[in-house]
C-alpha positions, -999 to +999 in steps of 0.1 A: +060-171+045+065-168+083+034-156+101+040-121+114+071-116+092+073-095+060+075-113+027+102-105+002+095-073-019+079-081-052+069-060-083+033-048-081+007-069-098-027-059-112-043-072-079-020-049-059-029-019-081-065-027-075-059-027-037-041+006-039-070+020-060-095+009-035-078+027-006-069+058-026-100+077-015-091+069+022-057+084+017-070+114-002-095+121+027-067+119+053-043+141+033-071+164+020-057+163-016-063+143-047-037+122-066-039+122-104-010+097-106-014+066-083+007+037-096+017+008-074+054-001-079+064-027-054+048-044-024+053-069+004+029-087+027+026-096+064+003-124+075-016-115+107-053-122+114-057-113+078-030-097+055-012-064+058-001-051+024+028-026+023+027-009-011+050+017-026+029+040-049+043+065-073+023+098-071+041+119-097+049+117-134+076+144-132+097+131-103+102+101-081+077+112-053+061+082-037+038+073-008+040+041+012+007+025+022-001-001+049-034-017+040-053-044+060-074-071+044-094-091+070-100-128+068-126-137+041-153-148+066-152-114+083-165-098+050-149-064+057-134-040+031-098-029+028-086-005+054-058+020+051-041+014+084-011+038+080+008+057+053+040+076+049+044+106+025+076+123+014+091+090+001+110+085-031+114+055-055+148+048-038+134+046-002+131+010+010+097-004+016+095-021+050+074-023+081+060+009+095 
């Protein structure tokens, strides 16, 4: 993987779901709403001074409504938690996941 470039998009893994679950409260606080459905679908990564995760998350059982998350994980020696850097609402399962 090229430093600074985005990886190829991959299906979400249990580790990616765990990352999404950990930042879910941050998103809910920013949006002032709760999400009963929160299922990671796909993701890609960007190596920086740590790792940025771009994650597409399904937030609805009845339609294809999604949210895109940008989550930062610092380098291990910094011992910091996951941070929701940015997010995009109003997305669908067909919207491409890329840098934002």
